GUVEXMI-638346 format. One record per residue (C-alpha): residue number from 1; residue in three letters; x, z, y. Coordinates in steps of 0.02 Angstrom, whole numbers, plus 50000, padded with zeros to 5 digits. Layout:
// GUVEXMI-638346
@n->NUM&res->ALA&xx->X&zz->Z&yy->Y
...
END
This chain:
// GUVEXMI-638346
@n->1&res->UNK&xx->50887&zz->51012&yy->50172
@n->2&res->UNK&xx->50937&zz->51096&yy->50009
@n->3&res->UNK&xx->51102&zz->51037&yy->49936
@n->4&res->UNK&xx->51015&zz->50997&yy->49771
@n->5&res->UNK&xx->50916&zz->50861&yy->49860
@n->6&res->UNK&xx->51064&zz->50771&yy->49938
@n->7&res->UNK&xx->51124&zz->50662&yy->49792
@n->8&res->UNK&xx->50954&zz->50584&yy->49755
@n->9&res->UNK&xx->50905&zz->50579&yy->49938
@n->10&res->UNK&xx->51065&zz->50488&yy->49985
@n->11&res->UNK&xx->51044&zz->50362&yy->49844
@n->12&res->UNK&xx->50862&zz->50323&yy->49887
@n->13&res->UNK&xx->50895&zz->50306&yy->50074
@n->14&res->UNK&xx->51048&zz->50197&yy->50042
@n->15&res->UNK&xx->50950&zz->50081&yy->49928
@n->16&res->UNK&xx->50807&zz->50074&yy->50053
@n->17&res->UNK&xx->50925&zz->50031&yy->50194
@n->18&res->UNK&xx->51010&zz->49898&yy->50088
@n->19&res->UNK&xx->50842&zz->49818&yy->50046
@n->20&res->UNK&xx->50792&zz->49812&yy->50229
@n->21&res->UNK&xx->50958&zz->49730&yy->50273
@n->22&res->UNK&xx->50934&zz->49604&yy->50132
@n->23&res->UNK&xx->50765&zz->49558&yy->50207
@n->24&res->UNK&xx->50847&zz->49534&yy->50376
@n->25&res->UNK&xx->50964&zz->49407&yy->50298
@n->26&res->UNK&xx->50832&zz->49329&yy->50182
@n->27&res->UNK&xx->50662&zz->49352&yy->50268
@n->28&res->UNK&xx->50571&zz->49277&yy->50119
@n->29&res->UNK&xx->50616&zz->49432&yy->50017
@n->30&res->UNK&xx->50508&zz->49586&yy->50042
@n->31&res->UNK&xx->50611&zz->49744&yy->50065
@n->32&res->UNK&xx->50473&zz->49849&yy->49985
@n->33&res->UNK&xx->50457&zz->49734&yy->49834
@n->34&res->UNK&xx->50646&zz->49726&yy->49809
@n->35&res->UNK&xx->50656&zz->49916&yy->49823
@n->36&res->UNK&xx->50519&zz->49945&yy->49694
@n->37&res->UNK&xx->50602&zz->49823&yy->49574
@n->38&res->UNK&xx->50771&zz->49909&yy->49601
@n->39&res->UNK&xx->50692&zz->50077&yy->49559
@n->40&res->UNK&xx->50606&zz->50008&yy->49404
@n->41&res->UNK&xx->50769&zz->49930&yy->49343
@n->42&res->UNK&xx->50862&zz->50092&yy->49369
@n->43&res->UNK&xx->50732&zz->50191&yy->49274
@n->44&res->UNK&xx->50722&zz->50071&yy->49128
@n->45&res->UNK&xx->50900&zz->50009&yy->49107
@n->46&res->UNK&xx->50989&zz->50175&yy->49129
@n->47&res->UNK&xx->50955&zz->50359&yy->49110
@n->48&res->UNK&xx->50940&zz->50433&yy->49284
@n->49&res->UNK&xx->51057&zz->50584&yy->49298
@n->50&res->UNK&xx->50964&zz->50749&yy->49319
@n->51&res->UNK&xx->51061&zz->50784&yy->49479
@n->52&res->UNK&xx->50972&zz->50639&yy->49564
@n->53&res->UNK&xx->50795&zz->50685&yy->49513
@n->54&res->UNK&xx->50753&zz->50817&yy->49646
@n->55&res->UNK&xx->50810&zz->50709&yy->49792
@n->56&res->UNK&xx->50721&zz->50554&yy->49727
@n->57&res->UNK&xx->50560&zz->50654&yy->49707
@n->58&res->UNK&xx->50580&zz->50718&yy->49886
@n->59&res->UNK&xx->50595&zz->50542&yy->49953
@n->60&res->UNK&xx->50444&zz->50482&yy->49853
@n->61&res->UNK&xx->50335&zz->50610&yy->49942
@n->62&res->UNK&xx->50407&zz->50673&yy->50107
@n->63&res->UNK&xx->50497&zz->50516&yy->50165
@n->64&res->UNK&xx->50349&zz->50410&yy->50112
@n->65&res->UNK&xx->50235&zz->50512&yy->50224
@n->66&res->UNK&xx->50355&zz->50491&yy->50370
@n->67&res->UNK&xx->50352&zz->50304&yy->50339
@n->68&res->UNK&xx->50161&zz->50302&yy->50340
@n->69&res->UNK&xx->50158&zz->50396&yy->50506
@n->70&res->UNK&xx->50281&zz->50271&yy->50580
@n->71&res->UNK&xx->50174&zz->50129&yy->50512
@n->72&res->UNK&xx->50037&zz->50190&yy->50629
@n->73&res->UNK&xx->50140&zz->50133&yy->50779
@n->74&res->UNK&xx->50120&zz->49952&yy->50721
@n->75&res->UNK&xx->49930&zz->49962&yy->50728
@n->76&res->UNK&xx->49858&zz->49923&yy->50899
@n->77&res->UNK&xx->49671&zz->49955&yy->50892
@n->78&res->UNK&xx->49637&zz->49823&yy->51026
@n->79&res->UNK&xx->49706&zz->49687&yy->50911
@n->80&res->UNK&xx->49591&zz->49744&yy->50771
@n->81&res->UNK&xx->49437&zz->49753&yy->50883
@n->82&res->UNK&xx->49479&zz->49579&yy->50948
@n->83&res->UNK&xx->49444&zz->49513&yy->50774
@n->84&res->UNK&xx->49259&zz->49545&yy->50806
@n->85&res->UNK&xx->49138&zz->49667&yy->50727
@n->86&res->UNK&xx->49092&zz->49542&yy->50591
@n->87&res->UNK&xx->49271&zz->49536&yy->50526
@n->88&res->UNK&xx->49293&zz->49724&yy->50546
@n->89&res->UNK&xx->49134&zz->49751&yy->50444
@n->90&res->UNK&xx->49204&zz->49641&yy->50306
@n->91&res->UNK&xx->49365&zz->49743&yy->50306
@n->92&res->UNK&xx->49263&zz->49903&yy->50284
@n->93&res->UNK&xx->49164&zz->49819&yy->50143
@n->94&res->UNK&xx->49325&zz->49763&yy->50057
@n->95&res->UNK&xx->49399&zz->49938&yy->50063
@n->96&res->UNK&xx->49248&zz->50039&yy->50010
@n->97&res->UNK&xx->49172&zz->49904&yy->49899
@n->98&res->UNK&xx->49339&zz->49877&yy->49814
@n->99&res->UNK&xx->49373&zz->50063&yy->49792
@n->100&res->UNK&xx->49204&zz->50119&yy->49728
@n->101&res->UNK&xx->49176&zz->49957&yy->49632
@n->102&res->UNK&xx->49339&zz->49989&yy->49540
@n->103&res->UNK&xx->49288&zz->50168&yy->49503
@n->104&res->UNK&xx->49123&zz->50106&yy->49429
@n->105&res->UNK&xx->49209&zz->49971&yy->49326
@n->106&res->UNK&xx->49337&zz->50098&yy->49268
@n->107&res->UNK&xx->49198&zz->50213&yy->49208
@n->108&res->UNK&xx->49118&zz->50069&yy->49114
@n->109&res->UNK&xx->49286&zz->50020&yy->49036
@n->110&res->UNK&xx->49332&zz->50197&yy->48986
@n->111&res->UNK&xx->49474&zz->50221&yy->49112
@n->112&res->UNK&xx->49496&zz->50396&yy->49183
@n->113&res->UNK&xx->49418&zz->50429&yy->49353
@n->114&res->UNK&xx->49585&zz->50475&yy->49432
@n->115&res->UNK&xx->49668&zz->50317&yy->49365
@n->116&res->UNK&xx->49523&zz->50212&yy->49430
@n->117&res->UNK&xx->49535&zz->50293&yy->49602
@n->118&res->UNK&xx->49721&zz->50259&yy->49614
@n->119&res->UNK&xx->49702&zz->50077&yy->49561
@n->120&res->UNK&xx->49553&zz->50052&yy->49676
@n->121&res->UNK&xx->49644&zz->50127&yy->49825
@n->122&res->UNK&xx->49801&zz->50026&yy->49797
@n->123&res->UNK&xx->49710&zz->49862&yy->49775
@n->124&res->UNK&xx->49581&zz->49883&yy->49914
@n->125&res->UNK&xx->49688&zz->49964&yy->50051
@n->126&res->UNK&xx->49876&zz->49938&yy->50057
@n->127&res->UNK&xx->49958&zz->49939&yy->49887
@n->128&res->UNK&xx->50087&zz->50067&yy->49833
@n->129&res->UNK&xx->50082&zz->50161&yy->49998
@n->130&res->UNK&xx->49894&zz->50189&yy->49974
@n->131&res->UNK&xx->49920&zz->50247&yy->49795
@n->132&res->UNK&xx->50051&zz->50371&yy->49853
@n->133&res->UNK&xx->49944&zz->50428&yy->49998
@n->134&res->UNK&xx->49786&zz->50453&yy->49895
@n->135&res->UNK&xx->49871&zz->50540&yy->49748
@n->136&res->UNK&xx->49895&zz->50696&yy->49854
@n->137&res->UNK&xx->49707&zz->50712&yy->49876
@n->138&res->UNK&xx->49651&zz->50705&yy->49693
@n->139&res->UNK&xx->49694&zz->50783&yy->49526
@n->140&res->UNK&xx->49797&zz->50655&yy->49431
@n->141&res->UNK&xx->49941&zz->50634&yy->49310
@n->142&res->UNK&xx->50111&zz->50567&yy->49365
@n->143&res->UNK&xx->50093&zz->50431&yy->49234
@n->144&res->UNK&xx->49933&zz->50372&yy->49317
@n->145&res->UNK&xx->50021&zz->50356&yy->49485
@n->146&res->UNK&xx->50161&zz->50257&yy->49404
@n->147&res->UNK&xx->50036&zz->50144&yy->49316
@n->148&res->UNK&xx->49939&zz->50107&yy->49477
@n->149&res->UNK&xx->50099&zz->50064&yy->49571
@n->150&res->UNK&xx->50159&zz->49954&yy->49428
@n->151&res->UNK&xx->49994&zz->49860&yy->49430
@n->152&res->UNK&xx->50004&zz->49837&yy->49619
@n->153&res->UNK&xx->50173&zz->49755&yy->49596
@n->154&res->UNK&xx->50112&zz->49649&yy->49449
@n->155&res->UNK&xx->49952&zz->49580&yy->49524
@n->156&res->UNK&xx->50009&zz->49577&yy->49705
@n->157&res->UNK&xx->50162&zz->49475&yy->49659
@n->158&res->UNK&xx->50053&zz->49355&yy->49558
@n->159&res->UNK&xx->49941&zz->49331&yy->49711
@n->160&res->UNK&xx->50091&zz->49270&yy->49813
@n->161&res->UNK&xx->50093&zz->49117&yy->49701
@n->162&res->UNK&xx->49907&zz->49099&yy->49666
@n->163&res->UNK&xx->49825&zz->49124&yy->49838
@n->164&res->UNK&xx->49917&zz->48985&yy->49933
@n->165&res->UNK&xx->49881&zz->48868&yy->49787
@n->166&res->UNK&xx->49695&zz->48907&yy->49784
@n->167&res->UNK&xx->49674&zz->48901&yy->49973
@n->168&res->UNK&xx->49766&zz->48735&yy->49971
@n->169&res->UNK&xx->49617&zz->48659&yy->49880
@n->170&res->UNK&xx->49498&zz->48708&yy->50021
@n->171&res->UNK&xx->49472&zz->48636&yy->50194
@n->172&res->UNK&xx->49482&zz->48806&yy->50278
@n->173&res->UNK&xx->49574&zz->48810&yy->50444
@n->174&res->UNK&xx->49721&zz->48928&yy->50476
@n->175&res->UNK&xx->49613&zz->49063&yy->50555
@n->176&res->UNK&xx->49492&zz->49077&yy->50408
@n->177&res->UNK&xx->49635&zz->49065&yy->50283
@n->178&res->UNK&xx->49722&zz->49206&yy->50375
@n->179&res->UNK&xx->49565&zz->49313&yy->50370
@n->180&res->UNK&xx->49551&zz->49288&yy->50181
@n->181&res->UNK&xx->49736&zz->49319&yy->50148
@n->182&res->UNK&xx->49740&zz->49479&yy->50252
@n->183&res->UNK&xx->49582&zz->49549&yy->50174
@n->184&res->UNK&xx->49617&zz->49509&yy->49991
@n->185&res->UNK&xx->49802&zz->49540&yy->49952
@n->186&res->UNK&xx->49864&zz->49714&yy->49907
@n->187&res->UNK&xx->50027&zz->49749&yy->49999
@n->188&res->UNK&xx->50072&zz->49717&yy->50182
@n->189&res->UNK&xx->50234&zz->49638&yy->50122
@n->190&res->UNK&xx->50139&zz->49524&yy->50002
@n->191&res->UNK&xx->50023&zz->49471&yy->50144
@n->192&res->UNK&xx->50176&zz->49429&yy->50250
@n->193&res->UNK&xx->50249&zz->49329&yy->50105
@n->194&res->UNK&xx->50090&zz->49226&yy->50082
@n->195&res->UNK&xx->50069&zz->49203&yy->50270
@n->196&res->UNK&xx->50249&zz->49142&yy->50281
@n->197&res->UNK&xx->50218&zz->49016&yy->50143
@n->198&res->UNK&xx->50059&zz->48950&yy->50224
@n->199&res->UNK&xx->50122&zz->48947&yy->50403
@n->200&res->UNK&xx->50128&zz->49045&yy->50565
@n->201&res->UNK&xx->49944&zz->49017&yy->50608
@n->202&res->UNK&xx->49892&zz->49102&yy->50447
@n->203&res->UNK&xx->50024&zz->49237&yy->50458
@n->204&res->UNK&xx->49974&zz->49310&yy->50627
@n->205&res->UNK&xx->49789&zz->49329&yy->50583
@n->206&res->UNK&xx->49826&zz->49391&yy->50407
@n->207&res->UNK&xx->49940&zz->49531&yy->50466
@n->208&res->UNK&xx->49813&zz->49595&yy->50594
@n->209&res->UNK&xx->49675&zz->49597&yy->50463
@n->210&res->UNK&xx->49790&zz->49683&yy->50339
@n->211&res->UNK&xx->49834&zz->49817&yy->50466
@n->212&res->UNK&xx->49648&zz->49846&yy->50490
@n->213&res->UNK&xx->49639&zz->49884&yy->50304
@n->214&res->UNK&xx->49790&zz->49999&yy->50319
@n->215&res->UNK&xx->49698&zz->50095&yy->50456
@n->216&res->UNK&xx->49562&zz->50132&yy->50328
@n->217&res->UNK&xx->49686&zz->50237&yy->50230
@n->218&res->UNK&xx->49648&zz->50387&yy->50339
@n->219&res->UNK&xx->49459&zz->50397&yy->50314
@n->220&res->UNK&xx->49477&zz->50356&yy->50128
@n->221&res->UNK&xx->49598&zz->50499&yy->50100
@n->222&res->UNK&xx->49485&zz->50616&yy->50197
@n->223&res->UNK&xx->49332&zz->50560&yy->50097
@n->224&res->UNK&xx->49419&zz->50576&yy->49929
@n->225&res->UNK&xx->49484&zz->50747&yy->49978
@n->226&res->UNK&xx->49306&zz->50800&yy->50021
@n->227&res->UNK&xx->49238&zz->50729&yy->49858
@n->228&res->UNK&xx->49375&zz->50814&yy->49757
@n->229&res->UNK&xx->49323&zz->50981&yy->49830
@n->230&res->UNK&xx->49141&zz->50950&yy->49794
@n->231&res->UNK&xx->49102&zz->50964&yy->49979
@n->232&res->UNK&xx->49185&zz->51134&yy->49993
@n->233&res->UNK&xx->49355&zz->51184&yy->50058
@n->234&res->UNK&xx->49448&zz->51340&yy->50004
@n->235&res->UNK&xx->49604&zz->51420&yy->50071
@n->236&res->UNK&xx->49696&zz->51388&yy->49908
@n->237&res->UNK&xx->49686&zz->51200&yy->49924
@n->238&res->UNK&xx->49775&zz->51074&yy->50033
@n->239&res->UNK&xx->49698&zz->51027&yy->50201
@n->240&res->UNK&xx->49550&zz->50908&yy->50192
@n->241&res->UNK&xx->49647&zz->50784&yy->50299
@n->242&res->UNK&xx->49834&zz->50789&yy->50260
@n->243&res->UNK&xx->49950&zz->50811&yy->50408
@n->244&res->UNK&xx->50032&zz->50641&yy->50384
@n->245&res->UNK&xx->49861&zz->50558&yy->50400
@n->246&res->UNK&xx->49835&zz->50647&yy->50565
@n->247&res->UNK&xx->50006&zz->50585&yy->50618
@n->248&res->UNK&xx->49962&zz->50408&yy->50564
@n->249&res->UNK&xx->49803&zz->50408&yy->50669
@n->250&res->UNK&xx->49893&zz->50487&yy->50818
@n->251&res->UNK&xx->50031&zz->50354&yy->50809
@n->252&res->UNK&xx->49902&zz->50215&yy->50809
@n->253&res->UNK&xx->49810&zz->50289&yy->50958
@n->254&res->UNK&xx->49976&zz->50310&yy->51050
@n->255&res->UNK&xx->50023&zz->50128&yy->51016
@n->256&res->UNK&xx->49854&zz->50074&yy->51083
@n->257&res->UNK&xx->49861&zz->50176&yy->51243
@n->258&res->UNK&xx->50046&zz->50164&yy->51283
@n->259&res->UNK&xx->50149&zz->50006&yy->51306
@n->260&res->UNK&xx->50298&zz->50049&yy->51195
@n->261&res->UNK&xx->50460&zz->49969&yy->51258
@n->262&res->UNK&xx->50525&zz->49828&yy->51148
@n->263&res->UNK&xx->50685&zz->49922&yy->51107
@n->264&res->UNK&xx->50593&zz->50079&yy->51052
@n->265&res->UNK&xx->50469&zz->49975&yy->50953
@n->266&res->UNK&xx->50611&zz->49889&yy->50862
@n->267&res->UNK&xx->50690&zz->50055&yy->50816
@n->268&res->UNK&xx->50525&zz->50127&yy->50755
@n->269&res->UNK&xx->50492&zz->49971&yy->50651
@n->270&res->UNK&xx->50666&zz->49980&yy->50574
@n->271&res->UNK&xx->50648&zz->50166&yy->50531
@n->272&res->UNK&xx->50476&zz->50135&yy->50459
@n->273&res->UNK&xx->50544&zz->49996&yy->50349
@n->274&res->UNK&xx->50688&zz->50104&yy->50287
@n->275&res->UNK&xx->50574&zz->50252&yy->50250
@n->276&res->UNK&xx->50447&zz->50148&yy->50155
@n->277&res->UNK&xx->50579&zz->50047&yy->50061
@n->278&res->UNK&xx->50669&zz->50208&yy->50012
@n->279&res->UNK&xx->50505&zz->50283&yy->49954
@n->280&res->UNK&xx->50461&zz->50126&yy->49855
@n->281&res->UNK&xx->50630&zz->50137&yy->49768
@n->282&res->UNK&xx->50595&zz->50319&yy->49727
@n->283&res->UNK&xx->50422&zz->50278&yy->49662
@n->284&res->UNK&xx->50490&zz->50133&yy->49562
@n->285&res->UNK&xx->50617&zz->50251&yy->49484
@n->286&res->UNK&xx->50469&zz->50345&yy->49411
@n->287&res->UNK&xx->50398&zz->50191&yy->49324
@n->288&res->UNK&xx->50451&zz->50172&yy->49144
@n->289&res->UNK&xx->50391&zz->50028&yy->49037
@n->290&res->UNK&xx->50369&zz->50148&yy->48892
@n->291&res->UNK&xx->50230&zz->50234&yy->48988
@n->292&res->UNK&xx->50128&zz->50072&yy->48990
@n->293&res->UNK&xx->50125&zz->50075&yy->48799
@n->294&res->UNK&xx->50047&zz->50247&yy->48806
@n->295&res->UNK&xx->49923&zz->50196&yy->48940
@n->296&res->UNK&xx->49853&zz->50049&yy->48843
@n->297&res->UNK&xx->49772&zz->49887&yy->48899
@n->298&res->UNK&xx->49620&zz->49959&yy->48989
@n->299&res->UNK&xx->49704&zz->50000&yy->49157
@n->300&res->UNK&xx->49786&zz->49827&yy->49154
@n->301&res->UNK&xx->49616&zz->49745&yy->49131
@n->302&res->UNK&xx->49543&zz->49857&yy->49267
@n->303&res->UNK&xx->49681&zz->49798&yy->49383
@n->304&res->UNK&xx->49633&zz->49617&yy->49350
@n->305&res->UNK&xx->49449&zz->49656&yy->49378
@n->306&res->UNK&xx->49487&zz->49752&yy->49539
@n->307&res->UNK&xx->49593&zz->49607&yy->49604
@n->308&res->UNK&xx->49450&zz->49485&yy->49573
@n->309&res->UNK&xx->49322&zz->49604&yy->49651
@n->310&res->UNK&xx->49424&zz->49632&yy->49811
@n->311&res->UNK&xx->49463&zz->49446&yy->49827
@n->312&res->UNK&xx->49280&zz->49400&yy->49802
@n->313&res->UNK&xx->49215&zz->49523&yy->49932
@n->314&res->UNK&xx->49351&zz->49467&yy->50053
@n->315&res->UNK&xx->49325&zz->49279&yy->50030
@n->316&res->UNK&xx->49134&zz->49279&yy->50034
@n->317&res->UNK&xx->49129&zz->49405&yy->50175
@n->318&res->UNK&xx->49253&zz->49314&yy->50285
@n->319&res->UNK&xx->49168&zz->49146&yy->50259
@n->320&res->UNK&xx->49003&zz->49224&yy->50315
@n->321&res->UNK&xx->49082&zz->49319&yy->50461
@n->322&res->UNK&xx->49180&zz->49166&yy->50520
END
């Protein structure tokens, strides 16, 4: 690693590690959410020294991709298939319906295509990690990435309070509630937070459904890469399927076929959490409130519309599938 990367790299990894340890002590706090907020506070309350910038940027891309690959080890395909093809079909509908529905609404509202794609991916797949994964496959501005991640934090955090309240007015059992929670909320950490509030029966189902949505990240990135190239691939452009996506799929297949020892699984889970939390801090450090003034209200409204769209597809679909 180049020496110029060390200061920012060390800071981001240290903050990520600290956030994971905080979650160990206070499980109700999401390490990823705390890390994003820490990055946002750093970016908006102080001027980040130039010496830190290269290392933070490195973590926001390279370390994030390592975290996504490690996330694949938590996805056992047998658990997802056990949900039944009806539920799996709803998950596919949520991801692609949410993504392309958001793109269409964005076009109607006058939001740029790239901004609409980033918001749609984040809201329909797995939050900030999806935004960061997809941004490498399309032409976009850094400000659009920051906006999409900021909106994921805004609306996903709001859902932690709203979803348990709304489901509390229904007579849905824990299994159906878990299906709806896992298929409608943006971030894995936010799903865990809501599942924890509603109880263990909801939590287990919700996490499995959410991981099924995470698995859709690979085909979505491949599809968007193909669309970006107009169906053609040239030697000057990045691979159609990024290497980290291949690693993510390989890790999931490995976890499905091999019984990973508990000790190794714990280590992998810890490293994954540190990598993703560090990357979320780095991404948060790129979010400046001043940029939202330049963006305007349209992406914020699109985020609200996308949240409602994804939640509607998820709720109606899961009720029918159940």
